[in-house]
C-alpha positions as CSV (number, residue, x, y, z in Angstrom):
1,E,-30.9,162.9,-113.9
2,D,-34.0,164.0,-112.1
3,V,-33.2,166.7,-109.5
4,D,-36.1,165.4,-107.3
5,K,-34.5,162.0,-106.8
6,P,-31.4,161.8,-104.7
7,A,-28.6,159.5,-105.7
8,K,-27.3,156.5,-103.6
9,E,-24.1,158.4,-102.8
10,E,-26.1,161.1,-101.2
11,F,-27.8,158.7,-98.8
12,A,-24.3,157.3,-98.0
13,V,-23.0,160.8,-97.3
14,A,-26.0,161.7,-95.2
15,K,-25.6,158.5,-93.1
16,W,-21.9,159.3,-92.6
17,M,-22.7,162.8,-91.6
18,R,-25.3,161.7,-89.1
19,K,-22.6,159.6,-87.3
20,N,-19.5,161.8,-87.6
21,V,-20.6,165.5,-87.7
22,P,-21.3,167.0,-84.3
23,I,-25.0,167.4,-83.6
24,K,-26.8,169.7,-81.2
25,K,-30.4,169.6,-80.0
26,T,-32.9,172.5,-79.7
27,K,-36.5,173.5,-80.4
28,F,-37.7,174.4,-83.9
29,L,-41.3,175.6,-84.2
30,N,-42.1,173.8,-80.9
31,H,-40.5,170.6,-82.0
32,N,-37.3,169.0,-80.7
33,V,-34.8,168.8,-83.6
34,E,-31.2,168.1,-84.3
35,Y,-29.0,170.5,-86.2
36,F,-25.4,170.9,-87.4
37,T,-23.3,173.8,-88.5
38,A,-22.1,174.1,-92.1
39,K,-18.4,174.8,-91.2
40,R,-18.0,171.6,-89.1
41,A,-19.8,169.5,-91.8
42,V,-17.4,170.7,-94.5
43,D,-14.3,170.2,-92.2
44,A,-15.4,166.6,-91.5
45,L,-16.0,165.8,-95.2
46,L,-12.5,167.1,-96.1
47,E,-11.0,164.4,-93.9
48,S,-13.4,161.6,-95.0
49,K,-12.9,158.8,-97.5
50,W,-14.6,160.7,-100.3
51,T,-11.6,163.1,-100.6
52,Q,-9.1,160.2,-100.9
53,G,-8.2,157.9,-103.8
54,N,-7.5,158.3,-107.5
55,E,-11.0,159.6,-108.3
56,P,-12.3,161.4,-105.1
57,L,-15.8,162.7,-104.9
58,F,-14.6,166.0,-103.4
59,K,-11.4,167.7,-104.5
60,T,-11.8,171.1,-103.1
61,R,-13.8,172.8,-100.3
62,E,-16.1,174.4,-103.0
63,D,-17.0,171.0,-104.3
64,I,-18.2,169.9,-100.9
65,V,-20.3,173.1,-100.5
66,D,-21.9,172.5,-103.9
67,Y,-22.6,168.9,-103.1
68,L,-24.2,169.8,-99.7
69,H,-26.3,172.4,-101.5
70,L,-27.6,169.7,-103.8
71,M,-28.5,167.6,-100.7
72,L,-30.3,170.5,-99.3
73,E,-32.4,170.7,-102.5
74,H,-33.2,167.0,-102.0
75,K,-34.6,167.7,-98.6
76,F,-32.0,166.0,-96.4
77,Y,-31.9,169.1,-94.2
78,H,-33.0,172.7,-94.4
79,R,-31.4,176.0,-93.4
80,A,-32.4,177.7,-90.2
81,R,-31.8,181.0,-88.5
82,K,-30.3,181.3,-85.0
83,V,-32.3,183.5,-82.7
84,P,-31.0,184.2,-79.2
85,V,-33.5,183.5,-76.4
86,S,-34.1,186.4,-74.0
87,E,-34.4,186.1,-70.3
88,L,-38.1,187.1,-70.4
89,E,-38.9,184.2,-72.7
90,L,-37.0,181.7,-70.5
91,K,-38.5,182.9,-67.2
92,G,-41.9,184.1,-68.5
93,K,-43.8,180.9,-67.7
94,K,-42.1,180.5,-64.3
95,K,-42.9,184.1,-63.3
96,E,-46.6,183.7,-64.2
97,K,-46.9,180.6,-62.0
98,K,-44.9,182.0,-59.1
99,A,-46.2,185.6,-59.2
100,E,-49.0,185.1,-56.6
101,T,-46.7,183.2,-54.2
102,D,-43.8,185.6,-54.6
103,D,-46.0,188.6,-53.7
104,K,-47.0,187.1,-50.4
105,E,-43.5,185.9,-49.6
106,K,-41.8,189.2,-50.5
107,G,-43.6,191.1,-47.6
108,K,-42.3,188.6,-45.1
109,E,-38.8,188.4,-46.6
110,K,-38.3,192.1,-46.6
111,E,-38.7,192.3,-42.8
112,K,-36.2,189.4,-42.2
113,V,-33.5,190.4,-44.8
114,T,-30.5,192.1,-43.2
115,D,-27.9,194.4,-44.7
116,A,-25.4,191.5,-44.9
117,E,-27.9,189.3,-46.8
118,S,-28.8,192.1,-49.2
119,S,-25.1,192.6,-50.0
120,V,-24.7,188.9,-50.7
121,V,-27.8,188.9,-53.0
122,E,-26.3,191.9,-54.9
123,G,-23.0,190.0,-55.4
124,K,-24.9,187.0,-56.8
125,D,-26.9,189.2,-59.2
126,K,-23.6,190.7,-60.5
127,E,-22.2,187.2,-61.1
128,Q,-25.3,185.9,-62.9
129,P,-25.1,188.1,-66.0
130,E,-21.4,187.1,-66.6
131,K,-22.4,183.4,-66.6
132,E,-25.4,184.0,-68.8
133,K,-23.2,185.8,-71.3
134,R,-21.0,182.8,-71.6
135,K,-23.8,180.3,-72.0
136,K,-26.5,181.7,-74.3
137,K,-29.5,179.7,-75.4
138,I,-30.8,180.0,-78.9
139,R,-33.9,178.9,-80.8
140,L,-34.2,178.2,-84.5
141,D,-36.4,179.9,-87.0
142,M,-37.0,179.2,-90.7
143,H,-34.5,181.0,-93.0
144,N,-35.9,182.7,-96.1
145,D,-32.8,182.0,-98.2
146,Q,-32.6,178.2,-98.5
147,R,-29.1,177.6,-99.7
148,F,-25.9,176.0,-98.3
149,V,-23.4,178.5,-97.1
150,D,-20.0,177.7,-95.6
151,G,-20.2,179.4,-92.3
152,L,-21.8,179.1,-88.8
153,D,-25.4,178.8,-90.0
154,A,-27.5,176.0,-88.6
155,Y,-29.0,173.2,-90.8
156,V,-31.8,171.1,-89.3
157,W,-31.8,167.4,-90.2
158,I,-34.9,166.1,-92.0
159,Y,-33.3,162.8,-93.0
160,D,-33.6,160.4,-90.1
161,P,-32.6,156.8,-91.1
162,I,-34.1,153.9,-89.4
163,P,-31.5,151.9,-87.3
164,F,-30.8,148.4,-88.5
165,H,-31.8,146.7,-85.2
166,Y,-35.3,148.1,-85.7
167,W,-35.6,146.1,-88.8
168,I,-34.5,142.9,-87.0
169,F,-37.0,143.4,-84.1
170,G,-39.8,144.2,-86.6
171,T,-39.2,141.0,-88.6
172,L,-39.1,138.9,-85.5
173,L,-42.4,140.4,-84.3
174,V,-44.1,139.7,-87.7
175,L,-42.8,136.1,-87.7
176,G,-44.0,135.6,-84.2
177,A,-47.5,136.8,-85.0
178,I,-47.7,134.6,-88.0
179,G,-46.5,131.6,-86.0
180,V,-49.2,132.2,-83.3
181,C,-51.9,132.4,-86.0
182,L,-50.7,129.0,-87.4
183,F,-50.8,127.3,-84.0
184,P,-53.4,124.7,-85.1
185,L,-51.0,123.5,-87.8
186,W,-48.1,122.9,-85.4
187,P,-47.0,119.3,-84.7
188,P,-48.7,117.6,-81.7
189,S,-45.4,117.4,-79.7
190,V,-44.7,121.2,-80.1
191,R,-48.3,122.0,-79.1
192,L,-48.0,119.8,-76.0
193,G,-44.8,121.6,-75.0
194,V,-46.4,125.0,-75.4
195,Y,-49.3,123.8,-73.3
196,Y,-46.9,122.7,-70.5
197,L,-45.1,126.1,-70.7
198,S,-48.3,128.0,-70.4
199,V,-49.4,125.9,-67.4
200,A,-46.0,126.5,-65.7
201,A,-46.3,130.2,-66.3
202,A,-49.8,130.3,-64.8
203,G,-48.6,128.3,-61.8
204,F,-45.7,130.7,-61.3
205,L,-48.0,133.7,-61.3
206,G,-50.4,131.9,-58.9
207,M,-47.4,131.1,-56.6
208,I,-46.4,134.8,-56.4
209,I,-50.0,135.8,-55.5
210,V,-50.2,133.1,-52.8
211,L,-46.8,134.2,-51.4
212,A,-47.9,137.8,-51.2
213,V,-51.0,136.8,-49.2
214,I,-49.1,134.5,-46.9
215,R,-46.5,137.1,-46.1
216,L,-49.2,139.6,-45.3
217,I,-51.0,137.1,-43.0
218,V,-47.8,136.3,-41.1
219,F,-46.9,139.9,-40.6
220,C,-50.4,140.7,-39.3
221,L,-50.3,137.8,-36.9
222,I,-46.9,138.6,-35.4
223,W,-47.8,142.3,-35.2
224,A,-51.1,141.6,-33.4
225,C,-49.6,139.1,-31.0
226,T,-46.7,141.4,-30.0
227,R,-48.8,144.6,-30.0
228,G,-46.8,146.2,-32.8
229,K,-43.3,145.5,-31.3
230,H,-42.0,142.9,-33.9
231,H,-42.2,143.6,-37.6
232,L,-41.3,140.5,-39.8
233,W,-41.6,140.6,-43.6
234,I,-41.0,137.5,-45.7
235,L,-39.7,138.4,-49.2
236,P,-40.0,142.2,-48.6
237,N,-39.3,143.1,-52.2
238,L,-41.8,140.7,-53.7
239,T,-44.3,143.4,-54.6
240,E,-41.8,146.3,-55.1
241,D,-40.8,147.9,-58.4
242,V,-37.4,146.0,-58.7
243,G,-35.8,143.5,-61.0
244,F,-36.8,139.8,-61.2
245,L,-34.0,138.5,-59.1
246,A,-34.1,141.5,-56.7
247,S,-37.7,140.8,-55.9
248,F,-36.7,137.5,-54.2
249,W,-33.9,138.9,-52.1
250,P,-33.5,139.4,-49.2
251,L,-35.5,136.4,-47.9
252,W,-36.8,138.2,-44.9
253,T,-36.4,141.4,-42.8
254,Y,-37.0,141.9,-39.1
255,E,-37.4,145.1,-37.2
256,Y,-38.0,145.5,-33.4
257,K,-40.0,148.5,-32.2
258,G,-40.2,148.0,-28.5
259,D,-38.9,150.0,-25.6
260,G,-36.8,152.2,-27.9
261,G,-39.7,152.8,-30.2
262,P,-41.1,156.2,-30.9
263,A,-44.3,155.6,-29.0
264,K,-42.6,154.8,-25.7
265,K,-40.2,157.7,-26.2
266,D,-43.1,160.0,-26.4
267,K,-44.6,158.6,-23.2
268,T,-41.3,159.0,-21.3
269,K,-41.2,162.6,-22.5
270,K,-44.7,163.2,-21.3
271,R,-43.9,161.8,-17.9
272,K,-40.8,164.0,-17.6
273,K,-42.9,167.0,-18.5
274,D,-45.5,166.0,-15.9
275,K,-42.8,165.7,-13.2
276,D,-41.3,169.1,-14.2
277,S,-44.8,170.7,-14.0
278,D,-45.4,169.1,-10.5
279,G,-42.0,170.4,-9.3
280,E,-42.8,173.9,-10.6
281,Q,-46.2,173.9,-8.7
282,E,-44.5,172.8,-5.5
283,S,-41.8,175.5,-5.9
284,E,-44.6,178.1,-6.5
285,E,-46.4,177.0,-3.4
286,K,-43.2,177.2,-1.3
287,N,-42.6,180.7,-2.6
288,S,-46.1,181.7,-1.8
289,K,-45.7,180.5,1.8
290,T,-42.4,182.3,2.2
291,D,-43.9,185.6,0.8
292,G,-46.9,185.3,3.1
293,E,-44.6,184.9,6.1
294,N,-42.5,187.9,5.1
295,L,-45.6,190.1,4.8
296,R,-46.8,189.0,8.2
297,Q,-43.4,189.8,9.8
298,S,-43.3,193.2,8.1
299,S,-46.8,194.0,9.4
300,V,-45.9,193.0,12.9
301,E,-42.7,195.1,12.8
302,D,-44.7,198.1,11.7
303,E,-47.1,197.7,14.6
304,E,-44.3,197.5,17.1
305,K,-42.7,200.7,15.7
306,R,-45.9,202.6,15.9
307,S,-46.6,201.4,19.5
308,E,-43.1,202.4,20.6
309,G,-43.3,205.9,18.9
310,G,-46.9,206.6,20.1
311,I,-48.1,207.1,16.6
312,G,-51.8,206.3,15.9
313,T,-54.8,205.3,18.1
314,E,-56.6,202.2,18.9
315,G,-58.8,202.7,15.8
316,G,-55.8,203.1,13.7
317,S,-54.2,200.0,15.1
318,Q,-57.4,198.1,14.3
319,V,-57.3,199.4,10.7
320,E,-53.7,198.3,10.4
321,V,-54.6,194.9,11.7
322,L,-57.4,194.7,9.2
323,G,-55.0,195.8,6.4
324,A,-52.6,193.1,7.5
325,S,-55.3,190.5,7.5
326,E,-56.4,191.7,4.0
327,T,-52.9,191.3,2.7
328,E,-52.7,187.8,4.2
329,S,-56.0,186.9,2.5
330,E,-54.8,188.3,-0.8
331,S,-51.5,186.4,-0.5
332,S,-53.5,183.2,0.1
333,Q,-55.7,183.8,-2.9
334,R,-52.7,184.5,-5.1
335,S,-51.0,181.3,-3.9
336,S,-54.2,179.3,-4.6
337,T,-54.4,180.8,-8.1
338,G,-50.7,180.1,-8.7
339,K,-49.9,183.7,-9.8
340,D,-46.5,185.3,-9.1
341,F,-46.2,187.5,-6.0
342,E,-45.3,191.2,-6.1
343,I,-42.8,193.0,-3.9
344,V,-44.6,195.6,-1.8
345,D,-42.9,198.6,-0.1
346,Q,-43.6,199.6,3.5
347,D,-44.9,203.0,2.4
348,E,-47.6,201.4,0.4
349,L,-48.6,199.2,3.3
350,E,-48.9,202.3,5.6
351,S,-51.0,204.2,3.1
């Protein structure tokens, strides 16, 4: 027997292994591949039909290992080496992309982070290594020693059989293409039926386009006549990315955007703000008037005390009157500008 040509039994065993032996997916030389472990493959074959009967194909575990080694030589799979993936390799690309944004955000976050938040972050950092130890990611690399060993080594599948339904679909497509090419040789009745079907399909597509235009015109007319208050859509899912039956259901949708709409809500909020601002201006004017009256009363009381005690001269009284008038003018100016009034002591007024 030629070693280069696998036997029919090997193809049968390979198909059975593809269905019954657990398979994992990973990357091998930047390609997505499927692999299995040697121990699980041997355990599965020990319980298969090839170990049963009067003349079984496999009698011992060593026979299975030798047979799987022969399948490896026939290029059904190859041996790979498991390499654990480090954190730097997993997060290297992400760090390069986010390096610039992280530097800007770190300065802001340091100012806002409190002691409690930092303690929480430290707790999370301690928990992360424990989880990563439990779930380690690996990548595969080519093994220099290409032989089958009963252990936990990984073996990458090369044999990928074509599913049976692919053959059915392929033959149907070929027959359909041949039938279209032989259209002139079809019977007249069949050609007439195909013609009617094509006209019906074209009419259906035209009907959908007309419906899309009509629903848009109806929506625009109702929206313009009601000034955007009433929104009516006929067949709202007609042009959406849904199924065939879902595109014709519901038949219509209606939405009212009138007094409770967002635009009028904004207007009412603006009116309330305007009223609040008017009320604040009125209160400021009242406060300015009361402060001006208090200043006048204080100046009059000072003049009476000075006249009773005999302090000052006529010139001094004129100066005080001028100072009082100046304070009144300042208070009036402040009330006109809308600034807050300041509380002034009597000693400052006398000085």
